[in-house]
PLY file of the C-alpha trace (Angstrom):
ply
format ascii 1.0
element vertex 629
property float x
property float y
property float z
element edge 628
property int vertex1
property int vertex2
end_header
27.27 19.83 12.55
29.08 22.42 10.32
31.79 25.07 10.61
32.05 28.59 9.41
34.86 30.78 8.01
35.40 33.95 6.42
36.84 34.77 3.05
36.80 37.66 0.65
33.23 37.13 -0.15
32.11 37.07 3.71
30.90 33.95 5.39
31.02 30.44 3.89
30.16 27.19 5.02
32.24 23.99 5.36
30.63 20.67 3.85
28.42 18.75 6.09
30.50 15.61 5.44
34.25 15.99 5.62
36.27 13.66 3.33
39.54 11.95 4.77
42.81 13.30 3.33
43.52 9.78 2.24
40.36 8.47 0.51
41.08 5.44 -1.83
40.16 5.97 -5.21
37.76 3.40 -5.32
35.56 5.57 -2.79
35.52 8.46 -5.23
32.90 9.19 -7.67
33.91 8.70 -11.30
32.99 11.20 -14.09
30.24 10.81 -16.63
30.67 8.92 -19.95
28.78 11.77 -21.53
25.51 9.98 -22.04
22.51 12.31 -22.68
19.48 9.88 -22.36
18.86 6.78 -20.28
17.29 3.62 -21.24
13.92 4.71 -20.67
14.41 7.85 -23.05
14.72 10.35 -20.38
17.32 13.03 -20.07
20.02 12.43 -17.49
20.71 15.84 -17.19
17.85 16.97 -14.52
18.55 20.74 -14.48
19.88 22.97 -17.16
21.81 26.14 -16.45
18.83 28.11 -16.61
16.97 26.04 -14.16
16.33 28.14 -10.92
17.25 25.16 -8.75
20.65 24.88 -10.14
23.37 26.23 -8.01
21.32 25.80 -4.71
22.48 24.27 -1.59
20.73 20.78 -0.31
21.23 22.09 3.26
22.58 19.05 4.56
22.86 19.05 8.35
21.98 22.65 7.83
24.86 23.45 6.00
24.99 25.82 2.94
27.80 24.32 1.39
27.32 23.48 -2.47
29.36 20.86 -4.09
31.41 21.61 -7.21
31.04 18.26 -8.94
30.27 18.94 -12.49
27.88 16.13 -12.51
25.56 17.38 -9.65
22.62 17.83 -11.68
22.76 14.41 -13.61
20.88 11.35 -12.65
23.12 9.15 -10.58
22.40 5.38 -9.79
23.86 1.94 -8.58
25.39 -0.38 -10.72
25.43 -3.98 -9.50
27.60 -6.73 -11.04
25.93 -10.06 -9.55
28.73 -12.19 -10.86
31.24 -10.63 -8.35
28.78 -10.23 -5.27
29.96 -12.87 -2.55
27.09 -12.27 -0.03
29.43 -10.79 2.88
26.73 -8.26 3.72
29.31 -5.59 4.01
27.30 -3.03 2.39
24.32 -3.70 4.75
26.71 -3.22 7.62
28.22 0.12 6.09
24.82 1.35 5.49
23.50 0.57 9.14
26.40 1.88 10.78
26.20 5.31 8.81
22.63 5.86 9.17
22.65 4.41 13.02
19.81 1.85 12.14
18.42 -0.63 14.69
18.49 -4.27 13.89
15.08 -4.46 12.65
15.55 -1.67 9.97
17.82 -2.05 6.94
17.86 0.46 3.96
20.26 -1.96 1.93
19.69 -5.78 2.16
21.09 -8.65 0.51
18.94 -11.56 -0.62
19.51 -14.33 -2.93
18.23 -16.93 -5.45
19.61 -20.37 -6.47
19.30 -23.33 -8.69
20.53 -26.16 -10.22
21.64 -29.48 -8.37
25.06 -30.67 -7.22
27.75 -30.35 -8.38
26.32 -27.77 -10.80
24.76 -25.37 -8.29
24.35 -21.77 -8.76
23.57 -18.92 -6.44
22.86 -14.99 -7.25
23.14 -12.70 -4.56
21.16 -9.44 -4.99
22.06 -6.41 -2.98
19.35 -3.78 -3.13
18.31 -0.43 -1.80
16.29 2.42 -2.96
16.82 2.87 -6.75
15.81 6.66 -6.79
13.52 5.98 -9.70
12.54 8.26 -12.74
8.83 7.62 -11.95
9.02 7.28 -7.94
5.53 5.59 -7.00
6.43 6.48 -3.27
6.57 10.08 -4.05
3.10 9.71 -5.67
1.54 7.64 -3.27
2.69 9.46 -0.01
-0.35 11.56 1.45
2.24 13.88 3.47
4.59 14.75 0.68
7.40 13.28 2.66
9.16 12.46 -0.34
10.96 14.72 -2.99
12.88 13.93 -6.09
15.80 16.31 -6.34
17.52 17.56 -9.37
20.70 17.01 -7.67
21.79 13.68 -8.23
18.29 12.76 -9.13
18.04 11.53 -5.56
14.59 10.49 -4.19
14.64 11.82 -0.50
12.17 10.78 2.18
11.84 12.99 5.42
10.73 10.88 8.40
9.74 14.08 10.43
6.83 14.70 7.80
5.88 11.00 7.65
2.94 10.07 9.92
3.45 6.25 9.21
0.59 4.86 7.14
3.04 2.70 5.52
1.51 3.35 1.85
4.82 3.83 0.21
5.76 0.52 1.51
2.90 -0.82 -0.28
3.53 0.68 -3.83
7.52 0.19 -3.95
8.52 -3.00 -5.52
11.86 -3.05 -4.08
11.27 -3.08 -0.41
12.88 0.38 0.02
10.88 2.32 2.28
11.19 0.99 5.93
8.35 1.38 8.35
9.59 1.22 11.78
6.68 0.39 14.09
8.60 1.52 17.03
9.13 4.87 15.82
5.85 4.97 13.78
7.68 6.11 10.77
9.20 5.48 7.25
12.73 5.95 6.47
14.74 4.93 3.53
18.21 5.13 1.70
19.11 8.66 1.05
21.92 7.85 -1.50
24.36 9.21 0.80
23.97 12.77 -0.61
26.32 14.22 1.87
29.18 11.88 0.63
28.14 12.48 -2.90
28.64 16.48 -2.18
32.33 16.00 -1.20
33.01 13.68 -4.35
32.52 10.12 -2.71
30.43 7.30 -3.41
27.81 5.93 -0.76
28.79 4.10 1.97
27.74 0.84 1.02
29.55 1.00 -2.47
32.84 2.07 -0.68
32.41 -0.87 1.49
31.75 -3.54 -1.11
34.56 -5.97 -0.75
34.17 -7.89 -4.12
33.69 -4.80 -6.31
30.05 -5.77 -7.00
28.39 -2.58 -6.16
29.23 0.73 -7.65
27.81 4.05 -8.37
27.93 6.95 -10.74
26.14 8.75 -13.31
23.55 6.55 -14.67
24.33 4.76 -18.03
28.01 5.15 -17.05
29.19 1.41 -16.41
32.16 1.19 -13.98
35.41 0.13 -15.42
35.65 -3.35 -16.70
32.12 -3.87 -17.04
30.25 -4.98 -20.19
26.67 -4.77 -19.36
24.19 -2.20 -18.16
21.15 -4.33 -18.12
17.79 -3.42 -16.33
17.02 -6.70 -15.03
18.41 -9.91 -13.44
16.49 -12.98 -11.87
14.53 -11.85 -8.96
14.22 -8.34 -9.98
10.77 -6.97 -10.30
9.36 -5.44 -13.37
11.44 -2.33 -13.95
8.64 -0.85 -16.10
6.64 0.06 -12.89
9.02 2.84 -11.58
11.93 2.90 -14.14
14.49 2.52 -11.52
18.03 3.95 -11.88
20.21 0.84 -11.10
21.79 -1.18 -13.71
23.06 -4.74 -13.75
25.69 -7.09 -15.20
25.38 -10.62 -15.09
27.24 -12.72 -17.61
27.48 -16.27 -15.95
25.23 -18.98 -17.43
22.31 -19.87 -14.98
19.86 -22.93 -14.71
16.72 -22.61 -16.31
15.02 -22.27 -12.78
16.12 -20.24 -9.92
14.31 -20.42 -6.62
13.83 -18.17 -3.59
14.81 -19.25 -0.13
12.46 -17.22 1.49
8.76 -18.21 2.15
7.56 -16.59 -0.91
5.95 -19.36 -3.17
7.86 -18.23 -6.43
10.63 -19.37 -8.66
12.13 -17.42 -11.64
11.92 -19.36 -14.89
14.17 -18.35 -18.15
11.86 -17.79 -20.79
12.84 -16.15 -24.44
11.07 -12.87 -25.05
12.09 -10.54 -28.06
15.20 -12.47 -28.86
16.34 -12.06 -25.18
16.52 -14.66 -22.34
14.79 -13.45 -19.38
13.65 -14.82 -16.04
9.88 -14.32 -15.25
8.43 -15.45 -11.57
6.23 -18.50 -11.74
4.41 -20.31 -8.88
6.33 -22.71 -6.66
3.47 -25.38 -6.05
2.56 -26.03 -2.62
1.11 -29.31 -1.68
-2.58 -29.45 -2.69
-4.10 -29.93 0.70
-6.48 -27.12 1.95
-6.27 -25.55 5.40
-8.35 -23.12 7.55
-5.42 -20.91 8.57
-7.92 -18.70 10.51
-4.88 -17.38 12.92
-3.28 -16.14 9.93
-6.23 -13.89 8.86
-4.84 -11.55 11.31
-2.49 -8.74 9.98
-1.13 -5.24 10.54
-4.06 -4.04 8.31
-6.83 -5.22 10.78
-8.11 -1.78 11.32
-8.50 -1.35 7.69
-10.52 -4.37 7.57
-13.01 -2.76 9.90
-12.62 0.88 8.56
-13.57 -0.05 4.88
-16.24 -2.43 5.83
-17.90 0.28 8.46
-17.59 3.14 6.02
-18.95 1.36 2.94
-21.91 0.08 5.34
-22.50 3.58 6.47
-22.46 5.17 3.04
-25.00 2.33 1.50
-27.15 2.97 4.73
-27.33 6.59 4.37
-27.93 6.08 0.46
-30.92 3.67 1.36
-32.24 6.29 3.93
-32.01 9.32 1.80
-32.85 8.15 -1.61
-35.41 5.47 -0.36
-38.21 7.73 -0.01
-37.46 9.39 -3.31
-37.96 6.00 -5.09
-41.36 5.12 -3.46
-40.39 3.85 -0.04
-42.36 5.92 2.02
-41.89 4.07 5.03
-38.21 5.26 5.31
-39.32 8.84 5.02
-38.59 10.95 7.98
-42.46 11.76 8.58
-43.16 8.16 8.87
-40.77 7.13 11.69
-39.14 10.33 12.93
-37.60 8.84 16.05
-36.31 5.45 14.20
-34.86 7.85 11.45
-33.08 10.15 13.81
-31.76 7.35 15.65
-30.59 5.42 12.92
-28.79 8.74 11.37
-27.13 9.09 14.86
-26.03 5.65 14.87
-24.42 5.86 11.35
-22.61 8.72 12.54
-21.17 7.10 15.52
-20.34 3.95 13.43
-18.33 6.24 10.85
-16.81 7.92 13.79
-15.43 4.42 15.25
-14.21 3.86 11.78
-12.33 6.97 11.36
-10.69 6.34 14.97
-9.82 2.82 13.74
-8.12 4.45 10.66
-6.18 7.01 12.61
-4.93 4.66 15.09
-3.61 2.52 12.44
-1.00 5.38 11.88
2.30 5.17 13.17
1.78 8.80 14.56
-2.03 9.24 14.80
-1.69 13.01 16.10
-0.46 13.92 12.62
-3.65 12.56 10.88
-4.39 16.16 9.48
-1.16 15.72 6.97
-3.22 13.23 4.91
-4.51 16.01 2.97
-1.04 17.25 1.69
-0.84 15.43 -1.55
-4.29 15.47 -3.13
-2.70 15.82 -6.64
-1.14 12.43 -6.59
-1.84 10.38 -3.69
-4.95 8.24 -3.81
-4.63 7.87 0.08
-5.24 11.78 0.37
-8.29 11.67 -1.94
-9.76 8.90 0.17
-9.18 10.94 3.04
-10.85 13.94 1.57
-13.84 11.85 0.25
-14.40 10.36 3.36
-14.07 13.76 5.30
-16.68 15.48 2.93
-19.24 12.66 3.24
-18.62 12.35 7.16
-19.16 16.15 7.58
-22.16 16.40 5.21
-23.86 13.19 7.07
-22.98 14.94 10.32
-24.88 18.27 9.17
-27.71 16.47 7.71
-28.14 14.59 11.06
-27.67 17.61 13.16
-30.12 19.59 11.27
-32.64 16.47 11.33
-32.23 15.78 14.88
-31.98 18.93 16.79
-33.49 21.58 14.43
-34.52 23.72 17.57
-30.85 24.65 18.16
-31.01 26.81 14.75
-34.72 27.92 14.86
-33.73 31.10 16.68
-31.31 31.80 14.10
-32.54 30.70 10.71
-36.19 30.43 9.38
-37.57 26.91 8.50
-37.39 27.13 4.98
-33.67 28.07 4.88
-32.97 25.14 7.38
-34.65 22.71 5.25
-32.68 24.21 2.16
-29.43 23.52 4.21
-30.57 19.95 5.43
-31.41 18.86 1.71
-28.05 20.26 0.25
-26.22 18.35 3.25
-27.94 15.29 2.10
-27.06 15.47 -1.43
-23.70 16.36 -0.61
-23.40 13.26 1.46
-25.30 11.18 -1.11
-22.91 12.18 -4.01
-19.66 12.36 -1.94
-20.13 8.75 -0.52
-19.81 6.78 -3.73
-17.00 8.94 -4.74
-15.14 8.23 -1.53
-15.60 4.57 -2.21
-14.06 5.00 -5.74
-11.15 6.96 -4.04
-10.87 3.98 -1.74
-10.85 1.31 -4.60
-8.07 3.40 -6.39
-5.73 2.87 -3.15
-5.54 -0.64 -4.00
-4.80 -0.55 -7.78
-1.04 -1.00 -7.23
1.20 -2.72 -9.97
3.47 -3.95 -7.30
0.75 -5.99 -5.79
-1.02 -7.88 -8.65
-3.60 -9.38 -6.32
-5.07 -5.87 -5.76
-4.53 -4.66 -9.25
-7.61 -5.90 -10.67
-11.31 -4.32 -11.11
-12.67 -6.86 -8.52
-11.61 -4.22 -5.79
-14.31 -2.29 -7.10
-17.09 -4.91 -7.17
-16.12 -6.00 -3.57
-16.22 -2.44 -2.20
-19.33 -1.08 -4.16
-20.99 -4.66 -3.56
-20.27 -4.27 0.35
-21.77 -0.61 0.03
-24.97 -2.17 -1.78
-25.50 -5.02 0.22
-24.41 -4.05 3.88
-25.84 -0.70 3.86
-29.47 -1.78 2.93
-29.22 -4.60 5.14
-28.57 -2.37 8.38
-31.80 -0.21 7.44
-33.83 -3.29 6.66
-33.02 -4.99 9.99
-33.53 -1.59 12.06
-37.08 -0.82 10.33
-38.17 -4.46 10.30
-37.58 -4.73 14.15
-39.47 -1.52 14.58
-42.44 -2.33 12.48
-42.58 -6.15 14.02
-42.60 -4.54 17.36
-45.66 -2.24 16.34
-47.38 -5.42 14.81
-46.98 -4.14 11.41
-46.14 -5.80 8.21
-42.36 -5.13 7.08
-42.35 -7.88 4.38
-42.98 -5.37 1.72
-40.06 -3.09 2.54
-37.67 -6.07 2.83
-38.67 -7.61 -0.42
-37.56 -4.14 -2.00
-34.28 -3.79 -0.08
-33.65 -7.32 -0.89
-32.51 -6.49 -4.49
-29.79 -3.94 -3.51
-28.50 -6.72 -1.10
-28.74 -9.58 -3.43
-27.27 -7.09 -6.19
-24.12 -6.26 -3.76
-23.48 -9.64 -3.22
-23.94 -11.10 -6.71
-21.35 -8.32 -7.66
-18.77 -9.42 -5.37
-19.13 -13.10 -6.31
-18.82 -12.23 -10.08
-15.96 -10.25 -9.31
-14.15 -13.00 -7.50
-14.82 -15.52 -10.19
-13.19 -13.06 -12.79
-10.42 -12.42 -10.43
-9.42 -16.13 -9.90
-9.46 -16.76 -13.45
-7.39 -13.59 -14.22
-4.79 -14.37 -11.39
-4.46 -17.89 -12.95
-4.08 -16.23 -16.51
-1.30 -13.55 -15.47
0.92 -15.99 -13.56
3.54 -14.69 -11.23
2.75 -13.26 -8.02
-0.94 -12.87 -9.06
-1.15 -16.67 -9.48
0.99 -17.23 -6.39
-1.71 -15.54 -4.27
-4.49 -17.31 -5.98
-2.63 -20.70 -4.99
-2.24 -19.56 -1.57
-6.12 -18.91 -1.35
-6.60 -22.43 -2.44
-4.05 -24.08 -0.37
-3.05 -22.39 2.77
-6.37 -20.62 3.21
-8.61 -23.12 1.06
-11.18 -24.01 3.52
-11.55 -20.35 4.46
-11.84 -19.27 0.94
-14.54 -22.12 0.25
-16.20 -21.04 3.45
-16.49 -17.21 2.08
-17.69 -18.32 -1.24
-20.33 -20.66 0.19
-21.25 -17.66 2.45
-21.84 -15.40 -0.47
-24.05 -17.99 -2.41
-25.82 -18.67 0.84
-26.44 -15.12 1.41
-27.75 -14.57 -2.00
-30.05 -17.56 -1.94
-31.40 -16.76 1.57
-32.13 -13.20 0.81
-33.85 -14.16 -2.33
-35.94 -16.78 -0.62
-37.20 -14.60 2.23
-37.94 -11.67 -0.29
-39.97 -14.17 -2.39
-41.71 -15.89 0.87
-42.79 -12.40 2.29
-41.75 -13.80 5.66
-43.37 -11.59 8.43
-43.93 -11.51 12.18
-41.08 -12.27 14.84
-40.25 -15.65 12.93
-39.45 -13.75 9.66
-37.72 -10.96 11.30
-35.26 -13.58 13.33
-34.62 -15.40 10.09
-33.65 -12.00 8.62
-31.23 -11.58 11.60
-29.65 -14.97 10.77
-29.17 -13.91 7.21
-27.62 -10.78 8.17
-25.17 -12.62 10.74
-24.25 -14.83 7.91
-23.71 -12.05 5.69
-21.73 -10.04 7.73
-19.43 -12.95 8.85
-18.73 -13.77 5.04
-17.84 -9.91 4.58
-15.23 -9.98 7.54
-13.94 -13.12 6.18
-13.59 -11.93 2.64
-11.97 -8.54 3.63
-9.48 -10.25 6.00
-8.42 -12.47 3.02
-8.19 -9.46 0.75
-5.46 -8.29 2.88
-3.43 -11.10 3.87
-3.30 -12.94 0.40
-1.16 -10.30 -1.27
2.09 -11.37 -2.61
4.18 -8.16 -3.59
6.55 -8.04 -6.20
9.34 -7.52 -3.77
13.01 -8.60 -3.85
13.87 -11.93 -2.56
15.11 -12.17 0.83
17.60 -14.50 2.53
16.80 -17.60 4.99
16.97 -15.39 7.96
16.59 -11.80 6.63
13.35 -10.64 4.96
11.78 -13.96 5.38
8.27 -13.69 6.53
8.37 -17.37 7.42
11.36 -16.84 9.85
9.76 -13.98 11.23
6.79 -16.22 12.24
9.19 -18.67 13.73
10.86 -16.35 15.59
7.80 -14.77 17.12
6.62 -18.32 18.04
10.00 -19.53 19.67
10.97 -16.37 21.38
13.79 -15.37 19.25
12.06 -12.02 18.47
12.74 -11.01 22.08
16.50 -11.00 20.99
16.81 -7.56 19.34
19.90 -8.74 17.32
17.72 -11.04 15.14
16.02 -7.99 13.61
12.45 -9.48 14.35
10.21 -7.38 16.41
8.13 -9.39 18.99
4.56 -8.06 18.02
3.17 -9.48 15.08
0.73 -6.67 14.36
0 1
1 2
2 3
3 4
4 5
5 6
6 7
7 8
8 9
9 10
10 11
11 12
12 13
13 14
14 15
15 16
16 17
17 18
18 19
19 20
20 21
21 22
22 23
23 24
24 25
25 26
26 27
27 28
28 29
29 30
30 31
31 32
32 33
33 34
34 35
35 36
36 37
37 38
38 39
39 40
40 41
41 42
42 43
43 44
44 45
45 46
46 47
47 48
48 49
49 50
50 51
51 52
52 53
53 54
54 55
55 56
56 57
57 58
58 59
59 60
60 61
61 62
62 63
63 64
64 65
65 66
66 67
67 68
68 69
69 70
70 71
71 72
72 73
73 74
74 75
75 76
76 77
77 78
78 79
79 80
80 81
81 82
82 83
83 84
84 85
85 86
86 87
87 88
88 89
89 90
90 91
91 92
92 93
93 94
94 95
95 96
96 97
97 98
98 99
99 100
100 101
101 102
102 103
103 104
104 105
105 106
106 107
107 108
108 109
109 110
110 111
111 112
112 113
113 114
114 115
115 116
116 117
117 118
118 119
119 120
120 121
121 122
122 123
123 124
124 125
125 126
126 127
127 128
128 129
129 130
130 131
131 132
132 133
133 134
134 135
135 136
136 137
137 138
138 139
139 140
140 141
141 142
142 143
143 144
144 145
145 146
146 147
147 148
148 149
149 150
150 151
151 152
152 153
153 154
154 155
155 156
156 157
157 158
158 159
159 160
160 161
161 162
162 163
163 164
164 165
165 166
166 167
167 168
168 169
169 170
170 171
171 172
172 173
173 174
174 175
175 176
176 177
177 178
178 179
179 180
180 181
181 182
182 183
183 184
184 185
185 186
186 187
187 188
188 189
189 190
190 191
191 192
192 193
193 194
194 195
195 196
196 197
197 198
198 199
199 200
200 201
201 202
202 203
203 204
204 205
205 206
206 207
207 208
208 209
209 210
210 211
211 212
212 213
213 214
214 215
215 216
216 217
217 218
218 219
219 220
220 221
221 222
222 223
223 224
224 225
225 226
226 227
227 228
228 229
229 230
230 231
231 232
232 233
233 234
234 235
235 236
236 237
237 238
238 239
239 240
240 241
241 242
242 243
243 244
244 245
245 246
246 247
247 248
248 249
249 250
250 251
251 252
252 253
253 254
254 255
255 256
256 257
257 258
258 259
259 260
260 261
261 262
262 263
263 264
264 265
265 266
266 267
267 268
268 269
269 270
270 271
271 272
272 273
273 274
274 275
275 276
276 277
277 278
278 279
279 280
280 281
281 282
282 283
283 284
284 285
285 286
286 287
287 288
288 289
289 290
290 291
291 292
292 293
293 294
294 295
295 296
296 297
297 298
298 299
299 300
300 301
301 302
302 303
303 304
304 305
305 306
306 307
307 308
308 309
309 310
310 311
311 312
312 313
313 314
314 315
315 316
316 317
317 318
318 319
319 320
320 321
321 322
322 323
323 324
324 325
325 326
326 327
327 328
328 329
329 330
330 331
331 332
332 333
333 334
334 335
335 336
336 337
337 338
338 339
339 340
340 341
341 342
342 343
343 344
344 345
345 346
346 347
347 348
348 349
349 350
350 351
351 352
352 353
353 354
354 355
355 356
356 357
357 358
358 359
359 360
360 361
361 362
362 363
363 364
364 365
365 366
366 367
367 368
368 369
369 370
370 371
371 372
372 373
373 374
374 375
375 376
376 377
377 378
378 379
379 380
380 381
381 382
382 383
383 384
384 385
385 386
386 387
387 388
388 389
389 390
390 391
391 392
392 393
393 394
394 395
395 396
396 397
397 398
398 399
399 400
400 401
401 402
402 403
403 404
404 405
405 406
406 407
407 408
408 409
409 410
410 411
411 412
412 413
413 414
414 415
415 416
416 417
417 418
418 419
419 420
420 421
421 422
422 423
423 424
424 425
425 426
426 427
427 428
428 429
429 430
430 431
431 432
432 433
433 434
434 435
435 436
436 437
437 438
438 439
439 440
440 441
441 442
442 443
443 444
444 445
445 446
446 447
447 448
448 449
449 450
450 451
451 452
452 453
453 454
454 455
455 456
456 457
457 458
458 459
459 460
460 461
461 462
462 463
463 464
464 465
465 466
466 467
467 468
468 469
469 470
470 471
471 472
472 473
473 474
474 475
475 476
476 477
477 478
478 479
479 480
480 481
481 482
482 483
483 484
484 485
485 486
486 487
487 488
488 489
489 490
490 491
491 492
492 493
493 494
494 495
495 496
496 497
497 498
498 499
499 500
500 501
501 502
502 503
503 504
504 505
505 506
506 507
507 508
508 509
509 510
510 511
511 512
512 513
513 514
514 515
515 516
516 517
517 518
518 519
519 520
520 521
521 522
522 523
523 524
524 525
525 526
526 527
527 528
528 529
529 530
530 531
531 532
532 533
533 534
534 535
535 536
536 537
537 538
538 539
539 540
540 541
541 542
542 543
543 544
544 545
545 546
546 547
547 548
548 549
549 550
550 551
551 552
552 553
553 554
554 555
555 556
556 557
557 558
558 559
559 560
560 561
561 562
562 563
563 564
564 565
565 566
566 567
567 568
568 569
569 570
570 571
571 572
572 573
573 574
574 575
575 576
576 577
577 578
578 579
579 580
580 581
581 582
582 583
583 584
584 585
585 586
586 587
587 588
588 589
589 590
590 591
591 592
592 593
593 594
594 595
595 596
596 597
597 598
598 599
599 600
600 601
601 602
602 603
603 604
604 605
605 606
606 607
607 608
608 609
609 610
610 611
611 612
612 613
613 614
614 615
615 616
616 617
617 618
618 619
619 620
620 621
621 622
622 623
623 624
624 625
625 626
626 627
627 628
């Protein structure tokens, strides 16, 4: 709420946040030291005098007040002195209290890494929230444009009311800053306490810090009695991803190896790089035994497993139906089997509708799905949704014009209807692969090294090439077999794209595994997980790919016909589909992001699993929601 009062200029507004009369000095914003550029070479002054945004209100709590802070349009940031942090979590508590957060959400959290051995044992606590980056990947990735980078203080603010809960910003952010609340179905995050900044106060978390570890001000202005403004400390992800506005001081000597206490299989090892000693993530080896871990294949992304596979299958099947007759497969022409052609087209429309329903249900607020188109300029999610929408509507138009042409015969001449049908068909044929490319781009995320590889393209296009023609092959083989006709010639031709798609995925996986090992860090940790915790499932998927290629090639060479040949093809199809499902589930669960370290109980995936198994998650104060998915 705000109050109004009159002065000689008319009506003015009181600040949205009222400072106390006896605010201590440590809670007040310090002045800038006059630095003009930050360590990334970007100007600290975000809005000059001629900037049209200068002098505008932030409308905090709908207040029109404007701060008189001379540094209002300079990039601000946090400064964390790791040597001072005692792990009291006062910053977390102050943040949660100010923002009225539930126990399972925390905009600021304290994790730690530790190393050495008794009696020389060291621990480094890390307090982390949103870093209000120069290059905020959350802003670019959000399809609803819920994020804004403000000239005022350089704050990256997010509006939960605009968000529809896809969670993509939580994928791309390396610092765990955006928080997806499954209860509300929306994301929210640190807002830099801009209401406090407007009245000259530091954020609540900084004012609450007992040990003077956390401070705040214009970036590149170190607090008093600080000698460092480093860009990284052990456990902090690569700052080159987003150019975060946080600076560190850590002067105490640390052991060569610092370990995480959460379940992430990572350690941070000191290495000399460019005449500096830096800590880089490496794999913390697990026991070499292989497990199945089928129960761990389930995740919140299960709807996306089905959505991506169905969409790629439908696109591949339509390309086969539409382009097949043009490439000499006359049996697939609409004139050859009009009823089968119509039923198959209608089935593809139904399948893609199911995929879109599952994708929409994955959102925290499905009723706001239309907002996915808001950020076509930057967000790969918006581009994927647009690509799929164009394909789906073109497929629907093509199907409608083919299945029920009589509905339009009174309105349009036959020649024009045929022209429109061809146009819709070509639009679907062109937009389908483009939609798959947009789908690929979604997963090229620097903060998720397991995905950031061209293997995503071989997997997605491989599924399109393998599963689409496989569906068409089975449908037409069943019809031809029922009519007593030979189908081996058709399947011998369609076996080529099927085998090519499976081979593409297999070759991509081989290159992927080698690259994960070479890159080290979170990438190598993901590969270690797939060789150990999911080792037997990983081998099963690889064997399934090889068996699928071999079986399809053998059936094509043998020219299998009749009922026995058909049922062998069905078995091959079941093998290929099961392999695709396992592979896509692994794709989602094996990701180890470049996140900040958690603690033993907080931000620890292992503890969350334990809490759900033992019933601790039923206690709200534990901060773990009961539902695993």
